[in-house]
N, C-alpha and C positions, 0 to 999 in steps of 0.2 A: 542059864540058857542064853545063847547069843541072840541078840535082836537081828532080824533080817535087814540087810542093807537094801535101800531102794536102788534098782539098777539105773545106771546113767542113761539118759536118752540117747538114741542113735543120732549120730551126726548125719545131717542131710548129705546126699551125694553131691560131689563137687560139680556135677553136670546140671543139677536142678536150677541153680540160679541163672546161668546163661540161657538155658532153655526158657525160663520164665520171662526174661527180658525179650528174647526173640518172639515169644508168644504174644506179649503186649504189643510189640511192633506189628505182628501179623494181624492182630485184632484191629488196631488203628488203620492199617492199610485196607482191610476189608470194609470198614466203615467208609473210608474215603472212596473206595471203588463204587459203593452204593450211591454216594453223593455225586459221583462223576456223571451219572445218567440224568441228573437233574440240573446241573450247572453247565451252562454253555461254555465251551472252550474259548469263545470270544471274550468271556468274562474272566475266566481263570483257567488257562489251558493245562497247567500241570496235573490237574485232576484226571484228565483224559488218560494219562499213562496208567493210573490205578485201575481205571475201567478196562483198559486193554489187558492188563495183567490179572484180571479177576480170577480166571481158572487156576493160575499158579498160586495166588494169594489164598484162595480157598483150600487148595491142597496143603499149603503150609499150616493152616489152622486145623485141618483134619489130622495132620501128623502130630501137632501139639496135643490134640485130643487123645490120640492113641498113647502118647508118651505119659500123659497125666493119668490116663486110665490104668496104666501099669504101675505107676509109682505114687501119685498124689491126686486122688480122684477129686478132691475139693477144688483143685486148680483147673478142672475142666470147664468151669462155669463161664469164664470170659469168652472163650472160643465157641462154646456151645450156644450161648445167648446170641452172639453176633451172627452165627450161621443161621439160627432160627429166625432172626430179624430179617434176613434176606432170602428166606427159603423160597419165595416165589420166583426168584431169579434162576434157580437151578433148572427149572423146566425150560428156560430159554436156551439151555446148553445141552441138555441130555433128556431123551425120552425113551421110555421102555414099552409103553402100551398105546402106541399110536392107533388112531381109528382108521382101519383099512377098508371098512365096509361103507357102501353108499347109504344115505338115509333111506328110510322106507318110502318116503314120498318126496320126489323131486320134480320140479317143472321141466327144466332142461339142464342136463349136466354137460360140462365141457372141460377139456383137459388143457391146463396151462403149463407152459415150459419157459424157464428163464435160463439163459446161458451166455456167459461172457466167452466168446469164441476166439478171442485174441487174434483177430484179423485172419482167421482160418490158417494160422501158421504161415503167414505171407513170407516172413523172413527166415523160415525153416529153423525156429528155435528148438523144435523137437528132433532135428537132425534126421528126419525121414520125409520122403516125398509123398507118403500116403496119408498124412494127417488130414488134409482137406477132404479127401474122399471119405475117410473114416468118419469125420464129423457129419458130412452130408448123409452118410448111411445111418448114423445114429439118429439124425433128425427124421429120417424116413421110418425107422423102427419105432421111435417114440410116438410119432404121428399125432402131435399136439393140435388142438383146435386153435389155440392162440400161442404164438411163439414170440418171445421177446429176446432179442439178442443185443448185447453190448459189445463194443469194439468190433462192430460189424464192418465188413469190407464189401464195397461195390467197385466194379472195374469197368472202364471204358473198353479196354482191349485186354484179352487174356487168351492163353492157350486153351484153358477150360472155359465153358460158358459162364458168364457172370452169375454169381450166386443168386442175386435178386431174381434174375430172369429164370434161372433153373428152378427155384422154389415156386415161382408162380406158374411155371409151365408143367413141371413133372411131379409136383406134389399137390396135395389137396387145397393148398392156400389159393384164395381168389382175390385177396386184398392185401395191400402193404402200405404202411406209413413209415417213412424213413427220413432221417435228418443227418447231415454230415458237418463235422467241425474242422476237418483237415482234408486237404487235397494235394496230391503230389503231381509232379510234372509227368510222371509215367501213367497218369490216368487212374490212380488209386484214390478212393474216397473212404474216409474213416468216420464212423458215427454209430448210430443206433437205428434199429429197425424192428418193427412189430408186424408180424404176419398173422393173418386171420382167415379162417375158413368161413367166417361170417362177415356181413357187410360192415364196412367202416364208414360211418356217416359224418364224422367230424374228427379233426385232428389239429394238433398244435404243438409247439415246442417251447419249453422253458429254458432260456439261456441264462448263464451266470456271467455277469460282467467281469468278475475277478478270475474266471477260469474258462478260457475259450476252448479247452479240450474236452470239457464235460458238459452234459446237458440232460434234460429229462423230456421225453416225448409222451404226449397223452393222446389217446384215441378213444372215441366213443364207438362201441361195437354193439350192433343189434343182434341179440341172441333170442330167437323165437319172438315172444311178445315183450321181452325185456331189453333194456339197454344198460351196458356197464361201461364205466370209464376205466381204461387200463393205463397206468403210468409205468413207463419203461425208462428207468433212470440209471445213470452211471455217475456217481459222485466222485469228488476229488481223490485222486490217487496220491500215494506217498511220493512216488517218483524217485525211488532209489536208483542210483546209477550203478554201473559195474564196479566202481571202487567201493561203494557201500556194501554190496553183496559179497565182494571178495573179502572185505574186512570182517564181516560177520562170520563167514566161513573160517577165516584164519583164527578168529577168537575161539571158535569151537574146537579147532585143532590145536590151539596153543601156539600158533605160528603167526607169521606176518611181521612186517616192518612198519606199517602205518601207525602213527601215533594214536594211542587210545584216546587221548584228550582231543586231538584234532578230528579224528574220524567220528568219535562219539558225539562231539558237538555238532558236526555236520548232520548226523543221523537224527539227533534230537530236533534240530532246526527244521528238517524235512517233515518230521512227524508233527511238530507244533503247527507248521503252516497248513498241513493237510487237515488236522483237527479243526482249525479255525475256519477254513474254507468250507468244509462239510457242514459245519454248524450253520453257516450263512445260507448255504444251498438248501438244506433241509427246511429251514424256516420259510424260504420262498415256495418250496414244493408243498409243504403242509398248509400254508395259507391258500394256495391254489386248490388243494383238495377240499378244503372247507366250503368252497363255492360250487363244488360239483353237483349238478342236478341228478346225477346217477350214482348207483352203488360203485364203490371204488375198489380197484385191485392195484396193488403195487408189485411190480416185478423189477428186479435189478440188482446191480452190483453197488451196494451201499458203501463198500470199502470200510465198514465199521462193524464191530461185534455187537451182540445183543446188550452188553453192558456199556452202552455209549449214549451220548446225548442225541446223536442223529437217529438211532434206532428208536429211542424212547419218544422223540418228538413225532415220529410217524405213528407209533402205537397210540399216542395221545389224540390222534385224529379219530379215535375209536376204531382202530384197525386191529384185527386178530392175526396171529402168525400161524400159517398153515403147518409149519414144522411143529410148533407147540401143540397144535390140535391133533395132528395125525402122523408126525414123524417118528422115527425109531433110531436109537443110537445117538451118536454125537452130532453127526451131520455137518462136519467141517467141509467147506466148499473151496477154500483157497489152498492150492497145492504148490505154490511157488517157493522161493528160497526163504522168505520170511516165515515165522511160525504160523502154523495152520490155524485158521479161525473160520467160523461161519459168518461170512460177510455178504453172501447172496441170499435174498429173501423173497418169499411170496407172502404178501399181507393182503387182507381183504376187509371190507366194511361189514357192519352187523347185518346187512340185508342178504349176505352171502354165507354159504357153508362150504368148508373145505374138508377133504378126506384123502387118504391114500397118498400122502406126501412122500416123495422119494428124493434122496440125494444119490444121484447115479454114480457108479464107481469109475466111469470112464475118465481117463487122464489124457485127454487130447489137447487141452488148453492148460493154462495155469489156474483155471477154475473148474470145478465139477458142475455139471448141469443139475438143475432141480426141477421137479414136476409135481403137480398136484391136480386132483379133480376138484371142480368147483361147481356149485349150483346156486340158484336164487332160492332163498328161504321162502317156503310156502306161507 
């Protein structure tokens, strides 16, 4: 009787080893993205790139999980563990069951809206003359009690009534706090404005010495028997030029004559500079918030994603994110040529409650407007 021969073990697929190496790189990158939210770009700026790329790095780890589930389930552990380690960050990017209903007991509820209006399309970026009127109609329809606008435009002379005057005359707003960082010879003033249907009893501006084009405006607003302090901010932009956008589009199309080395270095330098400036700016703002005698609301264009040092520093002031509490979907707010991210935020202190957060679908600027209902906690 012949002895049975032991079958030779199967040779592993030639694809498994490179996938394993890619998997380890994806795991390391995801850990670095978590770290980026805790380390200031002023200390080590390259980490900020991993934070910006978090959604894509997460997807890479999920694809590796799927691959190993099909072929080598024991190798799922590295990606699975690192995803679970940062599980709390997922809610900053996507929500399915946002709270749409008002609390059963509220003192006074008010609607907050934040919107980077891109100068009401002053230079006709949208190639239509109706954009300004459409933005004004959107503001009328949303009918917020507190409206925070970045890249706001006020004019000395115009064919249309100045926006500031129109909002105070024809809308419910009775008070306005505004501050401007740039003025043109044609009578155009660029800055930030906060409009309120409630009394504004105090206001001030936080300027950034290293960035004259950005600022943060704070206003103390009396709502019934309560006072809240609203911060309306616009932090440092990347300031890509036409050459940078053209290069990124050409790369996607596989075209272009601009050197990848030269253009790539130029883009990296712009990103690095913006990361560092925002880190400095948010330190100034968060320090100011800690001195506030009133409950705090942050509205504005942070120009940073939830996996960033700037966002985390604001949250560390004990602020909650209205999107995390009551948003639905992904909530991306930036719709320009750069990849879309959620960079506009409404945050609030523990004395306040938010619900019914919306990222509006309107594409009248390079940012989508966001709204939320807020009330003082009983």
